[in-house]
C-alpha positions in Angstrom: 138.5 150.0 111.4 141.5 148.1 110.2 142.2 144.8 111.7 145.4 142.6 110.7 144.7 139.0 111.5 147.6 136.8 111.8 146.5 133.8 110.5 148.3 131.0 112.8 147.9 129.7 116.5 151.5 128.7 116.4 153.4 130.2 119.3 155.9 132.6 118.5 155.4 132.8 114.7 157.0 134.4 112.0 153.5 135.3 110.8 152.6 137.4 113.8 156.2 139.3 113.4 155.2 140.2 109.9 151.8 141.0 111.2 153.4 143.3 113.7 155.6 145.0 111.0 152.1 145.8 108.8 150.8 147.4 112.1 154.2 149.3 112.5 153.7 150.8 109.1 150.3 151.6 109.1 150.9 153.8 112.2 153.5 155.4 110.4 151.0 156.3 107.8 148.5 157.7 110.5 146.1 154.8 110.7 145.5 152.9 113.7 144.9 149.0 113.6 144.0 146.2 115.9 145.8 143.1 115.7 144.1 139.8 116.2 146.5 136.9 116.7 144.9 133.3 116.7 147.6 132.1 119.2 145.4 130.7 121.9 142.5 131.2 120.7 139.7 128.5 120.5 138.1 128.4 117.5 136.7 125.2 117.3 133.2 126.1 118.7 131.5 129.6 119.6 132.6 130.1 123.0 132.4 133.5 125.4 136.1 134.4 124.2 135.4 133.8 120.6 132.2 135.7 121.1 133.6 138.8 122.6 136.4 139.1 120.1 133.7 138.5 117.4 131.5 141.4 118.9 134.6 143.8 119.8 136.7 143.4 116.9 135.5 141.2 113.8 132.1 143.1 113.6 133.0 146.4 113.9 136.4 145.9 111.5 135.5 147.1 107.7 139.2 146.4 106.2 141.0 143.1 107.3 144.9 142.5 106.4 145.2 138.7 106.4 149.0 137.6 107.2 148.9 133.8 106.5 151.5 131.5 106.4 151.8 128.6 104.2 150.7 125.3 105.4 151.0 122.3 103.4 149.9 124.3 100.1 147.4 126.4 101.7 146.2 128.2 104.6 146.4 127.2 108.5 143.2 125.3 109.4 142.8 127.6 112.3 142.5 130.4 109.9 139.3 128.3 108.1 137.9 127.5 111.5 137.8 130.9 112.3 135.5 131.9 109.4 133.4 128.7 110.0 132.1 129.8 113.5 131.7 133.3 112.7 128.5 135.0 111.8 129.3 135.5 108.5 126.9 138.1 107.4 128.0 140.1 110.4 131.4 139.6 110.1 132.5 139.4 106.7 129.9 140.2 103.9 130.6 143.5 102.0 133.8 144.2 103.8 137.5 144.3 102.4 140.6 142.3 102.7 144.1 142.5 101.9 146.2 139.5 101.7 149.5 138.7 102.3 151.1 135.5 102.3 154.3 134.0 104.3 156.6 131.4 103.6 160.1 130.1 104.5 160.1 128.6 100.9 160.2 130.3 97.3 156.6 131.2 96.6 155.1 133.2 99.7 152.4 131.1 100.1 151.1 132.1 96.6 148.7 128.9 96.4 147.3 129.4 100.0 146.3 133.2 99.2 144.5 132.0 95.9 142.5 129.5 98.6 142.0 132.4 100.7 140.8 134.4 97.8 138.3 131.8 97.1 137.0 131.5 100.6 136.9 135.3 101.1 134.8 135.5 97.9 132.1 133.0 98.9 132.1 135.3 102.3 131.2 138.1 99.8 134.2 139.9 100.7 136.3 142.6 98.5 139.3 141.2 97.9 142.7 143.9 97.0 144.3 142.6 93.6 147.7 143.4 94.9 148.4 139.9 97.0 152.0 140.1 98.5 154.1 136.9 98.9 156.8 137.2 101.2 159.2 134.2 100.6 162.2 133.2 102.7 160.5 135.4 105.6 163.0 133.6 107.9 166.0 135.2 106.0 164.1 138.3 106.0 163.3 139.2 109.8 166.0 140.3 112.2 166.6 139.6 115.6 163.9 142.2 116.7 161.2 140.9 114.6 161.6 143.4 112.1 161.9 143.8 108.4 165.2 145.8 106.8 165.3 144.4 103.4 164.5 147.5 101.2 162.5 145.6 98.6 160.3 144.0 101.0 159.4 147.3 102.8 159.0 149.3 99.6 156.6 145.9 98.4 154.7 146.4 101.5 154.5 150.2 101.4 153.1 150.1 98.0 150.3 147.6 98.8 149.2 149.1 101.9 149.1 152.8 100.1 146.7 151.2 97.1 144.7 149.5 99.9 144.2 152.8 101.7 143.5 154.7 98.7 140.3 152.3 97.9 
């Protein structure tokens, strides 16, 4: 099972729009996926809403796609908190991860993806080598939340094809 995690809790985020682009491309490739948005999710404590997501989505997932925006040169605290409250052995150990960083700046959250890689390695996850930084995301998204830039779509397709093969 594939799950795409939109790594921010900001309402109406560009990150969620990019995560939906990934979900659409996966569907075009014949792969269904869950989309887990952290918007509105309380990850400061283990509560029934979180435990339901953990049981129904996170634990059954074997392959994750993390779309993470840049927050102060790293990842959002809400994404880190998701790992911190989880049952790490059941949720993360031995599973696969694909990373995409998004930012309105030039680096596409490269530094944040490196921080996330370190966290995921600590959680005994296998991180795919092709980490995609999507820069100036605010100029790439159209009015409908899609991406029309041919080079960006090609990079996403290559990244996903590699990930699906492994």
